[in-house]
N, CA, C and O atoms as a GROMACS GRO file, in nm:
protein
  340
    1MET      N    1   3.412   1.795  -1.514
    1MET     CA    2   3.272   1.826  -1.520
    1MET      C    3   3.249   1.962  -1.585
    1MET      O    4   3.180   2.046  -1.527
    2GLY      N    5   3.301   1.984  -1.695
    2GLY     CA    6   3.266   2.104  -1.775
    2GLY      C    7   3.283   2.234  -1.706
    2GLY      O    8   3.379   2.256  -1.633
    3ASP      N    9   3.181   2.327  -1.731
    3ASP     CA   10   3.190   2.462  -1.678
    3ASP      C   11   3.114   2.486  -1.547
    3ASP      O   12   3.066   2.597  -1.521
    4PHE      N   13   3.104   2.384  -1.466
    4PHE     CA   14   3.028   2.396  -1.342
    4PHE      C   15   3.118   2.436  -1.229
    4PHE      O   16   3.235   2.397  -1.224
    5THR      N   17   3.063   2.518  -1.136
    5THR     CA   18   3.140   2.553  -1.022
    5THR      C   19   3.157   2.439  -0.927
    5THR      O   20   3.092   2.336  -0.943
    6ARG      N   21   3.241   2.454  -0.830
    6ARG     CA   22   3.263   2.345  -0.740
    6ARG      C   23   3.136   2.311  -0.664
    6ARG      O   24   3.109   2.193  -0.640
    7TYR      N   25   3.059   2.409  -0.627
    7TYR     CA   26   2.930   2.385  -0.557
    7TYR      C   27   2.834   2.312  -0.650
    7TYR      O   28   2.766   2.220  -0.604
    8GLN      N   29   2.824   2.348  -0.776
    8GLN     CA   30   2.735   2.284  -0.868
    8GLN      C   31   2.778   2.140  -0.889
    8GLN      O   32   2.694   2.050  -0.899
    9GLN      N   33   2.910   2.116  -0.896
    9GLN     CA   34   2.962   1.981  -0.912
    9GLN      C   35   2.922   1.891  -0.794
    9GLN      O   36   2.889   1.773  -0.810
   10LYS      N   37   2.927   1.954  -0.671
   10LYS     CA   38   2.894   1.878  -0.553
   10LYS      C   39   2.746   1.846  -0.550
   10LYS      O   40   2.707   1.736  -0.510
   11VAL      N   41   2.661   1.942  -0.592
   11VAL     CA   42   2.517   1.916  -0.598
   11VAL      C   43   2.482   1.805  -0.694
   11VAL      O   44   2.400   1.718  -0.665
   12ILE      N   45   2.547   1.812  -0.813
   12ILE     CA   46   2.525   1.704  -0.915
   12ILE      C   47   2.569   1.571  -0.862
   12ILE      O   48   2.499   1.471  -0.876
   13LYS      N   49   2.686   1.568  -0.802
   13LYS     CA   50   2.737   1.441  -0.746
   13LYS      C   51   2.644   1.384  -0.641
   13LYS      O   52   2.614   1.264  -0.642
   14ASN      N   53   2.598   1.469  -0.549
   14ASN     CA   54   2.504   1.424  -0.441
   14ASN      C   55   2.374   1.377  -0.503
   14ASN      O   56   2.314   1.283  -0.451
   15TYR      N   57   2.328   1.435  -0.607
   15TYR     CA   58   2.204   1.388  -0.672
   15TYR      C   59   2.222   1.247  -0.722
   15TYR      O   60   2.138   1.161  -0.696
   16TYR      N   61   2.327   1.223  -0.790
   16TYR     CA   62   2.350   1.086  -0.848
   16TYR      C   63   2.381   0.986  -0.736
   16TYR      O   64   2.345   0.868  -0.748
   17ASP      N   65   2.445   1.030  -0.630
   17ASP     CA   66   2.470   0.938  -0.520
   17ASP      C   67   2.341   0.898  -0.447
   17ASP      O   68   2.333   0.790  -0.390
   18ASN      N   69   2.242   0.984  -0.450
   18ASN     CA   70   2.118   0.960  -0.380
   18ASN      C   71   1.998   0.934  -0.473
   18ASN      O   72   1.882   0.941  -0.431
   19LYS      N   73   2.028   0.905  -0.598
   19LYS     CA   74   1.924   0.891  -0.697
   19LYS      C   75   1.820   0.780  -0.655
   19LYS      O   76   1.700   0.800  -0.674
   20GLU      N   77   1.863   0.670  -0.601
   20GLU     CA   78   1.775   0.565  -0.563
   20GLU      C   79   1.682   0.613  -0.451
   20GLU      O   80   1.561   0.591  -0.456
   21ASN      N   81   1.742   0.680  -0.350
   21ASN     CA   82   1.666   0.723  -0.240
   21ASN      C   83   1.562   0.831  -0.281
   21ASN      O   84   1.454   0.839  -0.222
   22ILE      N   85   1.596   0.912  -0.379
   22ILE     CA   86   1.501   1.013  -0.431
   22ILE      C   87   1.383   0.944  -0.495
   22ILE      O   88   1.269   0.983  -0.472
   23ALA      N   89   1.408   0.843  -0.575
   23ALA     CA   90   1.303   0.767  -0.646
   23ALA      C   91   1.214   0.695  -0.548
   23ALA      O   92   1.092   0.687  -0.567
   24LEU      N   93   1.275   0.642  -0.442
   24LEU     CA   94   1.199   0.567  -0.338
   24LEU      C   95   1.108   0.664  -0.264
   24LEU      O   96   0.993   0.630  -0.235
   25GLN      N   97   1.154   0.782  -0.233
   25GLN     CA   98   1.072   0.880  -0.165
   25GLN      C   99   0.957   0.927  -0.257
   25GLN      O  100   0.845   0.948  -0.211
   26ARG      N  101   0.986   0.943  -0.381
   26ARG     CA  102   0.887   0.984  -0.477
   26ARG      C  103   0.778   0.878  -0.493
   26ARG      O  104   0.660   0.912  -0.508
   27VAL      N  105   0.814   0.752  -0.490
   27VAL     CA  106   0.717   0.641  -0.492
   27VAL      C  107   0.625   0.648  -0.372
   27VAL      O  108   0.504   0.628  -0.383
   28GLN      N  109   0.682   0.675  -0.257
   28GLN     CA  110   0.602   0.685  -0.136
   28GLN      C  111   0.503   0.801  -0.150
   28GLN      O  112   0.385   0.784  -0.118
   29GLU      N  113   0.548   0.916  -0.196
   29GLU     CA  114   0.458   1.031  -0.213
   29GLU      C  115   0.348   1.003  -0.313
   29GLU      O  116   0.232   1.038  -0.289
   30ILE      N  117   0.381   0.942  -0.420
   30ILE     CA  118   0.283   0.908  -0.528
   30ILE      C  119   0.179   0.808  -0.472
   30ILE      O  120   0.059   0.820  -0.500
   31LEU      N  121   0.226   0.710  -0.395
   31LEU     CA  122   0.138   0.613  -0.339
   31LEU      C  123   0.032   0.674  -0.249
   31LEU      O  124  -0.084   0.633  -0.250
   32THR      N  125   0.074   0.773  -0.170
   32THR     CA  126  -0.018   0.844  -0.084
   32THR      C  127  -0.122   0.920  -0.168
   32THR      O  128  -0.241   0.919  -0.138
   33GLU      N  129  -0.075   0.985  -0.272
   33GLU     CA  130  -0.165   1.060  -0.360
   33GLU      C  131  -0.260   0.966  -0.431
   33GLU      O  132  -0.374   1.005  -0.455
   34LEU      N  133  -0.220   0.845  -0.464
   34LEU     CA  134  -0.307   0.751  -0.534
   34LEU      C  135  -0.432   0.718  -0.454
   34LEU      O  136  -0.541   0.700  -0.509
   35TYR      N  137  -0.414   0.710  -0.326
   35TYR     CA  138  -0.528   0.680  -0.239
   35TYR      C  139  -0.628   0.797  -0.234
   35TYR      O  140  -0.745   0.777  -0.204
   36LEU      N  141  -0.583   0.916  -0.262
   36LEU     CA  142  -0.666   1.038  -0.246
   36LEU      C  143  -0.723   1.095  -0.374
   36LEU      O  144  -0.813   1.180  -0.368
   37THR      N  145  -0.674   1.050  -0.492
   37THR     CA  146  -0.719   1.111  -0.612
   37THR      C  147  -0.807   1.014  -0.697
   37THR      O  148  -0.813   0.893  -0.675
   38GLU      N  149  -0.872   1.078  -0.795
   38GLU     CA  150  -0.959   1.002  -0.885
   38GLU      C  151  -0.939   1.064  -1.028
   38GLU      O  152  -0.882   1.172  -1.044
   39GLY      N  153  -0.987   0.993  -1.125
   39GLY     CA  154  -0.995   1.040  -1.265
   39GLY      C  155  -0.856   1.052  -1.330
   39GLY      O  156  -0.766   0.972  -1.305
   40LYS      N  157  -0.844   1.155  -1.414
   40LYS     CA  158  -0.728   1.167  -1.496
   40LYS      C  159  -0.600   1.188  -1.417
   40LYS      O  160  -0.494   1.139  -1.454
   41LYS      N  161  -0.612   1.262  -1.307
   41LYS     CA  162  -0.495   1.286  -1.223
   41LYS      C  163  -0.441   1.151  -1.175
   41LYS      O  164  -0.320   1.128  -1.174
   42ARG      N  165  -0.531   1.061  -1.136
   42ARG     CA  166  -0.491   0.929  -1.089
   42ARG      C  167  -0.415   0.850  -1.199
   42ARG      O  168  -0.319   0.779  -1.170
   43GLU      N  169  -0.458   0.862  -1.321
   43GLU     CA  170  -0.392   0.794  -1.430
   43GLU      C  171  -0.248   0.849  -1.452
   43GLU      O  172  -0.155   0.774  -1.480
   44LYS      N  173  -0.236   0.984  -1.438
   44LYS     CA  174  -0.102   1.041  -1.452
   44LYS      C  175  -0.014   0.996  -1.336
   44LYS      O  176   0.105   0.970  -1.356
   45LEU      N  177  -0.069   0.984  -1.218
   45LEU     CA  178   0.008   0.937  -1.101
   45LEU      C  179   0.060   0.795  -1.123
   45LEU      O  180   0.172   0.761  -1.085
   46TRP      N  181  -0.027   0.712  -1.185
   46TRP     CA  182   0.019   0.574  -1.212
   46TRP      C  183   0.141   0.575  -1.305
   46TRP      O  184   0.238   0.502  -1.284
   47ILE      N  185   0.132   0.658  -1.408
   47ILE     CA  186   0.242   0.665  -1.506
   47ILE      C  187   0.367   0.709  -1.437
   47ILE      O  188   0.474   0.653  -1.461
   48SER      N  189   0.357   0.811  -1.351
   48SER     CA  190   0.476   0.860  -1.283
   48SER      C  191   0.528   0.754  -1.182
   48SER      O  192   0.649   0.741  -1.160
   49LEU      N  193   0.436   0.681  -1.123
   49LEU     CA  194   0.478   0.576  -1.028
   49LEU      C  195   0.560   0.465  -1.102
   49LEU      O  196   0.662   0.418  -1.052
   50PHE      N  197   0.514   0.427  -1.218
   50PHE     CA  198   0.579   0.324  -1.293
   50PHE      C  199   0.718   0.373  -1.343
   50PHE      O  200   0.813   0.295  -1.348
   51ASP      N  201   0.727   0.497  -1.379
   51ASP     CA  202   0.859   0.550  -1.414
   51ASP      C  203   0.957   0.548  -1.299
   51ASP      O  204   1.075   0.517  -1.317
   52ASN      N  205   0.907   0.581  -1.178
   52ASN     CA  206   0.995   0.575  -1.063
   52ASN      C  207   1.031   0.438  -1.021
   52ASN      O  208   1.141   0.414  -0.972
   53LEU      N  209   0.940   0.346  -1.039
   53LEU     CA  210   0.967   0.203  -1.007
   53LEU      C  211   1.074   0.148  -1.104
   53LEU      O  212   1.156   0.065  -1.064
   54LYS      N  213   1.071   0.193  -1.229
   54LYS     CA  214   1.175   0.152  -1.324
   54LYS      C  215   1.311   0.200  -1.276
   54LYS      O  216   1.410   0.127  -1.288
   55LYS      N  217   1.318   0.325  -1.222
   55LYS     CA  218   1.440   0.380  -1.177
   55LYS      C  219   1.493   0.304  -1.055
   55LYS      O  220   1.614   0.306  -1.028
   56LEU      N  221   1.408   0.238  -0.982
   56LEU     CA  222   1.446   0.160  -0.868
   56LEU      C  223   1.487   0.018  -0.908
   56LEU      O  224   1.531  -0.061  -0.824
   57GLY      N  225   1.474  -0.014  -1.032
   57GLY     CA  226   1.513  -0.148  -1.085
   57GLY      C  227   1.408  -0.254  -1.071
   57GLY      O  228   1.439  -0.372  -1.076
   58VAL      N  229   1.284  -0.214  -1.053
   58VAL     CA  230   1.176  -0.310  -1.047
   58VAL      C  231   1.153  -0.368  -1.188
   58VAL      O  232   1.152  -0.295  -1.288
   59GLY      N  233   1.134  -0.498  -1.192
   59GLY     CA  234   1.123  -0.568  -1.324
   59GLY      C  235   0.998  -0.528  -1.401
   59GLY      O  236   0.896  -0.488  -1.345
   60GLN      N  237   1.011  -0.539  -1.532
   60GLN     CA  238   0.900  -0.506  -1.620
   60GLN      C  239   0.774  -0.588  -1.600
   60GLN      O  240   0.663  -0.538  -1.618
   61GLU      N  241   0.794  -0.719  -1.563
   61GLU     CA  242   0.685  -0.811  -1.534
   61GLU      C  243   0.607  -0.764  -1.411
   61GLU      O  244   0.484  -0.770  -1.410
   62THR      N  245   0.676  -0.719  -1.311
   62THR     CA  246   0.612  -0.672  -1.191
   62THR      C  247   0.537  -0.541  -1.218
   62THR      O  248   0.427  -0.522  -1.166
   63ILE      N  249   0.593  -0.451  -1.298
   63ILE     CA  250   0.523  -0.331  -1.332
   63ILE      C  251   0.403  -0.359  -1.412
   63ILE      O  252   0.298  -0.299  -1.391
   64ALA      N  253   0.414  -0.453  -1.506
   64ALA     CA  254   0.294  -0.488  -1.591
   64ALA      C  255   0.186  -0.546  -1.506
   64ALA      O  256   0.068  -0.517  -1.530
   65HIS      N  257   0.220  -0.627  -1.406
   65HIS     CA  258   0.120  -0.683  -1.315
   65HIS      C  259   0.052  -0.572  -1.235
   65HIS      O  260  -0.069  -0.575  -1.216
   66LEU      N  261   0.128  -0.476  -1.190
   66LEU     CA  262   0.070  -0.363  -1.115
   66LEU      C  263  -0.023  -0.282  -1.204
   66LEU      O  264  -0.129  -0.238  -1.159
   67GLN      N  265   0.016  -0.261  -1.331
   67GLN     CA  266  -0.069  -0.189  -1.424
   67GLN      C  267  -0.200  -0.260  -1.444
   67GLN      O  268  -0.306  -0.198  -1.448
   68GLN      N  269  -0.193  -0.389  -1.457
   68GLN     CA  270  -0.312  -0.473  -1.482
   68GLN      C  271  -0.407  -0.469  -1.366
   68GLN      O  272  -0.528  -0.457  -1.385
   69LYS      N  273  -0.355  -0.478  -1.244
   69LYS     CA  274  -0.435  -0.487  -1.126
   69LYS      C  275  -0.490  -0.349  -1.081
   69LYS      O  276  -0.601  -0.340  -1.029
   70ASN      N  277  -0.412  -0.245  -1.103
   70ASN     CA  278  -0.455  -0.107  -1.070
   70ASN      C  279  -0.495  -0.096  -0.922
   70ASN      O  280  -0.598  -0.038  -0.890
   71ASP      N  281  -0.415  -0.150  -0.835
   71ASP     CA  282  -0.442  -0.156  -0.694
   71ASP      C  283  -0.328  -0.100  -0.610
   71ASP      O  284  -0.222  -0.161  -0.602
   72PRO      N  285  -0.350   0.017  -0.545
   72PRO     CA  286  -0.241   0.074  -0.467
   72PRO      C  287  -0.194  -0.013  -0.352
   72PRO      O  288  -0.082   0.005  -0.305
   73LYS      N  289  -0.275  -0.104  -0.304
   73LYS     CA  290  -0.237  -0.196  -0.198
   73LYS      C  291  -0.120  -0.285  -0.245
   73LYS      O  292  -0.030  -0.314  -0.165
   74LEU      N  293  -0.118  -0.326  -0.368
   74LEU     CA  294  -0.009  -0.406  -0.420
   74LEU      C  295   0.118  -0.324  -0.425
   74LEU      O  296   0.226  -0.374  -0.393
   75VAL      N  297   0.105  -0.201  -0.463
   75VAL     CA  298   0.225  -0.111  -0.466
   75VAL      C  299   0.276  -0.092  -0.326
   75VAL      O  300   0.398  -0.091  -0.305
   76ALA      N  301   0.191  -0.077  -0.230
   76ALA     CA  302   0.232  -0.063  -0.089
   76ALA      C  303   0.310  -0.188  -0.043
   76ALA      O  304   0.412  -0.176   0.025
   77ASN      N  305   0.263  -0.303  -0.077
   77ASN     CA  306   0.334  -0.426  -0.042
   77ASN      C  307   0.474  -0.431  -0.109
   77ASN      O  308   0.572  -0.470  -0.047
   78LEU      N  309   0.479  -0.391  -0.238
   78LEU     CA  310   0.611  -0.386  -0.306
   78LEU      C  311   0.701  -0.286  -0.239
   78LEU      O  312   0.821  -0.310  -0.222
   79LEU      N  313   0.645  -0.175  -0.201
   79LEU     CA  314   0.725  -0.071  -0.136
   79LEU      C  315   0.779  -0.119  -0.005
   79LEU      O  316   0.893  -0.087   0.028
   80GLN      N  317   0.703  -0.195   0.074
   80GLN     CA  318   0.752  -0.248   0.198
   80GLN      C  319   0.870  -0.342   0.168
   80GLN      O  320   0.970  -0.337   0.240
   81GLU      N  321   0.862  -0.424   0.069
   81GLU     CA  322   0.970  -0.509   0.030
   81GLU      C  323   1.092  -0.433  -0.006
   81GLU      O  324   1.202  -0.469   0.036
   82LEU      N  325   1.077  -0.325  -0.085
   82LEU     CA  326   1.194  -0.243  -0.122
   82LEU      C  327   1.257  -0.175   0.000
   82LEU      O  328   1.380  -0.164   0.008
   83LEU      N  329   1.176  -0.131   0.092
   83LEU     CA  330   1.228  -0.064   0.211
   83LEU      C  331   1.300  -0.161   0.307
   83LEU      O  332   1.390  -0.121   0.382
   84SER      N  333   1.260  -0.284   0.302
   84SER     CA  334   1.322  -0.386   0.391
   84SER      C  335   1.462  -0.425   0.340
   84SER      O  336   1.542  -0.479   0.416
   85LYS      N  337   1.490  -0.398   0.217
   85LYS     CA  338   1.624  -0.434   0.159
   85LYS      C  339   1.730  -0.341   0.210
   85LYS      O  340   1.846  -0.355   0.174
   0.00000   0.00000   0.00000
């Protein structure tokens, strides 16, 4: 791993080991914010949400459906399914 110290190597390894959990937590945070925001910030949150869903391996068809409906309740249902796995 190049010129990284042992500590840095461990931090990098832990990040990649927990990448899915990090994305899942971020989706949860964004979903909460979606219920509370309006306007341009809400649009940016949707974009960030879709990026994190891609990281979790959610299919493009599902993401397109969520984009079309623009309903946080649907995302919450999807999130429950992901958490139950």
